[in-house]
N, C-alpha and C positions, 0 to 999 in steps of 0.2 A: 497928370502923370508925376511920379516922384523924380526929382532931379538931383537932390543933394547926395553925394557919395560918402559923406562924413558924419552922418547921424544915424543912430540905431534906436529902435523902439524895443525896450525890454519889458516883457509881460511876466510879472510875478504870478505863478500859479501856486502849487503846493511847495513853494520854496521861499517862504516869507522871512528871509534873512539876507544879510550882507556877507557874513562869514562863510567860507567854503561853499560858494555858490558858483558852480562851473558855468551855468548859462549867463549869469551876470558878468562873470569874468570875461566871457566871450564878447558880450556887448561893450564892455569897457575898453576893448581894444580900439574902438572907434574914437573919433575926436569928441563927440558929444553923445549923450544918451538921454532918451526920454523914458521915464519909468512909470509903469502903470499897473494897477491891480484892477481886475474886472470881477465884480460880483455877478456871476453868471446866474440869472434867474432860473435857469433849468434845474439847478440844484435845490430849489425850494418848490419844485413841482411835486405833486403826489405820484407815488409809484403805483404799480399794478395792484398792490395790496392795500392802498388807501392811506399810506403813511407819507407825510412830507419828508423828502429825502434828508434835509438838514434841519434838525430840531433846534430848540431854543438854546440849549447848552453849547452846542458846537458853534452856533451862530455868534453867541457872545464871545467865545474863545477866538473865533476868526476875526471879528471886528477889533478885539483887543490886540491881536497879533498884527493886524494892518496898521493900527494906530502906533504901535511900538516901532514898526518898520518905518512909518512916515517920520517919526521923531528921530530915528537913527539916521535917516537920509538927510533930514534938515541939519543935523549936527555936522554933516560933511559938505554942506553947501548945496545940496540938491533939493529936488521937489518930487512929490509923488502924486500922480493922478489916480483918483479912485472913482471908477465908473460902474454903473449898474445897468445890466442888459445882456445882450448876447455878444460874445467876443468876436464872432465873424462879421458883425456889423460895426462894432466899436473900433476894433484894432485897425482895419484898413482906413477908416476915416481919420484916425489919429495919425497914421503914417503920412497921409496926404497933407493934413493940417500942419504937421511939424517937419515935413520934407525928409522923412526917414526912408531909406531904401531897403533896410533889413529889419526883420523882426526876430528877436531871440527869445527863447522860452525853454523851460525844462520839459523834456520829453516825458510823456505818460504812456502807459501800456495796458490800460483796461478799456473795454469797449466804448463806454460813453465818452471817456476822455479822448480816445483816439478819433471818434466821430467828430468831436469838437475841433480837434487838432486839424483834421482833414478839411473841415469846413472853413477854418481860419486860413489855411494855406491856399485854398482855392480862391477865397476872397482877396487875400493879399496879392496873389498873382495877377488878379484882374486889375489892380491899380499899379502894376509894374514892380512890385516888391518881391523879396524872397524871404523864406523862413529858415531859421536854423534851430533845430530841436536838439537840445543838449542833455545828455544823461547826467543825473544828479541825485537820484533817489536812493541808490543802493550803496551798501558798504563796499562791495566789489564791483568795479565797472563791468558792464556786460561784455566788453571786449576782452576782459581779463579772466573770465571763467574758462577752465580748461576743457570745454566741450561746446559743440554747436547746440543751439537751443533745441533743435529737433532730437538731439541725443541726450537731453537733460534727464537724469535718472528720476524715476517716479517715486523714489523713497529718499527722504532727507539724509539718512545716514550715508548712502552712497554718494550723494552730492557733497556732503560735508567732508568726507574723507578725501575726495579729489581736490576740493577747494583748499583745505588745510595743507595739502602736500604741494600744490602747484600754483596757487594764486597769492598775490600780495595786495594789501590795501594801499591804494595810491595816497600820496601826501595830500594834506589839506591845502586849500587855497586861502590865503589870508584875506580878510576883509579889506576893501579899498580904504585909503587914507583920505581921499577927496573924491567928490563926484562932480563931473562937468556936465551940467544940464543947461539947456537954453535959458538965457537970462530972463526972458519974459514968461517962462513956465512957472505957474503958481500952483501950489499943492491944493488938492480938493479936500474938503472936510470928510472925515469918516462918518458914515451914517450913524445916527442916534439909534441905539439898540432897540428901544421900545417901538419907535416909529418904523424902523425897518421890519421888525417882526410882524407888526400889525398889518403890513402890506400883504403878508402871506397867511393871515389868520392865526398867528402865533402870539403868545404872551411872553413877557420877560421872565426868565428863570429866577427862581428864588434860591438863596443859599441856605442849605441845611447844615447846622453846626456839627452834624455827625460825619460830614464828608472827610475823607482821609486827607485831603488838601483843598485849599480854595481854588486851585487851578486857574491861574491868570495867563492869558495868551501873550505871546511875544518872545522874540529871541533874547531879550534882556532877562526875562523870567526863566527861560531855558538855561541860560548860563548860570544864573543864581542857583537854580536847582542842582545843576551839575557840580558846581563849586561846593555846595553844601553836602550833597550825598557822597561824593568822592573824597573831598579834601578836608571838610570840616568834621563831619560825622564819621567819615571813613567806613561807610556802610558797604562799599564795594567789597571790602575784605571778607564780609560774611554773607554776601548776596545769595549764594547757592543755598545756605542754611535757612534763610528767612523769606525767600522769594514767593513761597506759597502761603504767606500770611494773609489774614483777612482784616485785621484791625491795625490802625495807626498809619502814620505817614511814611515810615521808613522801612517797612518790610521788603519793599521793592523800590526801584528807582522812580517810577511814575513818569518816565521820560516820554511815554508813548503819545500823549496829546501834542507835545511839541514836535516830535518826529513826524506825526501825521500831517501837520501843517507846514512842515519844513522850517520851523523856527530854529532847528538845530539839525545838523547832518549826522548820519550814522558814522561817517568817517571821523568827524570831530569827536564824537563820543568814544570811538575806538582808540583814537590817538591819546585821549586822556586815560583810558584803561592802560595802555602801554606805558604811559608816563608814570602812572601809579605803580605799575609792576617794577619799573626801574628804580623808583624811589623807595618803595616799601617791600613788596613781595609779589610774586606771581603764584597764585594758588588756584584751587578748584573754582573759587568764586569769580576770580578775574577771568578765567577761561570761560566759565559758564555765561558771563555777561556777553562776551563776543559771540558765543554759541547762539544766544538768543537773537542777536543782530543778524546772524547767518540764517536763522529761521525766517526772519523778516525778508531777507534777500530771496530766499528760496521760494516763498509765495509769490514774489514779484516775477521771478523767472518762470514759474509755472504758469502765471497769467500770460506772460509773453509767449510761452510755448503753445498753450491751448486756447487762448483768446476767449471768445464768448462761451465756449463749451463749459467752462467752470461755473457759469451762472445758470446752467440748465439743471433741471430737477435731478437727473441721474449723473450729471457731471462726468467724471472720468470712469464710472462703473455702470455702463448701460445695462448690465444684468442685475442690478440691485432692485430691491423691492420698492414699490411705490408707497408714498405716504399720503395721508389724508389732509384735507383742509377743513378743520372743524372750528368754527368761529368762537363758540362758547368756551371751549377748552383753551384756545389760544388767548382769548381775552383774560381768562383767569390767570394764565401763565404770565402775561405781560404786566398784569396788575399785582402780581405777587399774592394771588389768592388761590393757590393750588392746595393739595393735601400734604405737600412737603414743605416743612418750615424752613429748611435750609435753602431750598430754591426760592421760596418767598422772600427771605431776607435779602438774598442777592438781587432779586428783581426790584425790590423796593429801593435798595441802594442805587441801582441804575436809574430808576425813575426820578429819584430826588437829587441826584448829583451828576448824572451823565457818565459815571464811572463804575467799573466793577473789576475786581481782581481777576487775574488769569485763571486761578483755581475756580472761582465762581463762574466764569464764562463757560468753562468746560462742563461743569455740572448742570447749569441751567440749559445749555444746548443739548446735552445728552438726555435730560429729562423731557424736553420738548419733543425730540425726535423719537427716542426709544421707549419712553414711558407713556407719553401721550399719543405717539404715532402720527405726529404732524409734520408736514412738509418743512424741511429745513429752511426753505427760502422765506417763509414768513418770519422766522426768528432772525434771519440775516437782515431782513428789511427793517425790523424793529430796532435792531442794533445800529443800523445805518442812521435811523432817525435819532436815536438817543445818545450814542457814544460820542464823547469828546474826542476820542482818538480814532474815529472811524477812518479807514482807508479801504478801498475796494478789494485790493489783493489780499491783504491780511485777514480782513473780515470774512471774505468768501472762502479763502484757503482754510481757515480754522473751522468754519461751519461744515464744509464738505468733508473735512478730516473726521470730525466728530460723527457726522451722519453716515460715515462708511462709504462715501462716494468720491473721496479725494485721494490723498497721498498716504493714507494709513495702511501699512501692510497687513494689519489685523482686519478680519472680515466684519467685526462688530464690536466697536469700542463703546460699550454701555457702562456708564458710571453708576455704582451703587451709592446714591446720594446720602443715604443714612450712614453708611460706612465712612464716606468722605467727611460728613459732618462730625462724626466721632473723632476722626483723625486730625482735622484742622480746626475744629471748634468744639473740643471735648467738653469744655465747661459751659458751652452755650452762650458765651458772651456776645459773639457776633449776632447770633439769632435774636438774643434779647434786645440788643441795640436797635435792630431793624424790625422789631415786632410790631411797630405801629407806623403810620404814615405821617406822624406829626411833623410839621415844619416849625422851626424855632426862630428863624430870622429871615425877614423879608428885605431884600436889597434892591427892589425895583426902583 
């Protein structure tokens, strides 16, 4: 049984940072803290569509993020345990080994993550411990939104208007200056990428020089990107004008992979937007940047409201038409071998880099669902496997929106991909860039 009242086990989940980490701040109220990351093997299982949930690109980004976290912890005098397996087995054992009476972790709100959370809590209770699940994923704290979850509007505009009028973003929590870990706690090595991937039948990803960014994981990299985009290049000032771009590093912020892994918090980003406004100017672009963070929140709150329902075929619109599951057409789509060059270019970029622009995602999703007539869940599954910035609420929320079974007030949001190509790639530079599958640089 657990006996010490003065030591907490903190489990890093999708909050791989020290700065503005409410769950970590809660753990640090105790005398000593044991810090752990668990590489949950469940997320490298195959899903019902035959895709491994976490692909090579996101695995690389994750391991880089953990390594960066480990180094940051070491600089403050602490240590990080890195374990591989199921959290419900590993965490209670660690609590007994290190005499921890409390487990702190960031709360999650999508079905698989909730199931894991409940299994962990049950196992922790069996060894005499307690769990504290702390909110830390959203811009607006769930307690601060001006409605009950069951009354959450089913359109974003109604949600936004209420939030803007009645809610305030909480202040950020500074990173700790020191960490008090048990003196005999020794950090674990972060798994070697190639060896870890091989365990699940995956190979190390290659770096394609056409990628908009090299995308390296970690809170340190997130801060560097924020410093560059906001303060050095001052691209925030023109974000609304450029955000639908397809080529180059700076048409949009590219913060999403770091947000998805919790390397930086939405509150920290928003606080920098507000600081930018005070120093330079508040304009449509600065407003729109926070607007997009609010969309991110909205999908999370919708996931909290509807639970597993958003992952069902007809999601929020049970009267909607059914879609087919046609393997040949789907394979052509995910390989970038359809009849549509604009769709193909975007799918090739995704396959070679793990990233795709927001404009591209809307078009390829619309094409899969409305032109090919294929069940949106296959596309969502492929995105889960491929995307660096995958998170379940945003990915599913966007897919059901485009498929017409989510929070879109329009009955059928079908994109004219040729018109979109003419608008956003009028000279065909993007399509030309991704007209082949050539890989130019192998970094394995």
